[in-house]
Phi, psi and omega in degrees: 000322182293321179292329178291314179300318178295320179297317178294323179295320179293314180299314180301313180297317177296316177298317179299318178297316182295321176298311179299317178297320181292317178299317180294321179292322178297320175298316178299317180295321179295316180297315177299318179296317177297318178294321179299315179298317178297320179294322177291322178299318180298313177299319175298320180293320179300313182297318178296319178296311179299317181293319179299315181293322177296319177295320177295317179296317182297315178298315180295322178295320177297314178301319181292322175298317178296315181297316179300315177300317178298319179299315182293318181297312179299322177298314182293322181289324183272348181084006178291135181201184177072220185299318181299314180296316180296323179297317180293318176296322178295320177297317178300316178296321179297318180294322176298316181295322177295318178296319179293324176295321177297316178299316180296320179298317178298319179297316177299314179297318178297319178295321180294316181298317178296322179298318176300319176301322176294317177300317180298317179299319178298312179300320180293318180294321175299319177295319180295319180298319179292335182276353181291125178274115179255142179287154178254132178297322181294312179300318180294320179297320180290323175297318177297313181297322178296316179295320177297317180293325180292319180288332180271354179292133180294144178283149182296137177086352180250126180248134183268000000 
């Protein structure tokens, strides 16, 4: 009878270990899936930021070409030419360049902010991984040994 009880205790301990190990693995898999989704979101965000900046630069360049054409038409109609015309065209080009530099600065700042969000997600994932409780083989072995010893201890008042 004692061998059966010992066997049951060992099986129970092993089953408990397997259940805890399975639960820990499920937690780890969920954390990894969440991190993978966050990484994909970050990549999508980078792409959106870059595409938005490209669209803004294209739009501003188109506007600058139209503005330059209007300036040249106005200069031709008014008979304005020479240094004055070149100065106006130069100012238009300078403003276009400043706008594009501003768009690029905004793009870099948005990418940096998204990167910080990605780093935060990584740190949070690492913290969650560290918090996953994994069963210990040594601890399970000690529990089994303790249960076996407890069951083999003579009961009070019973002498072998």
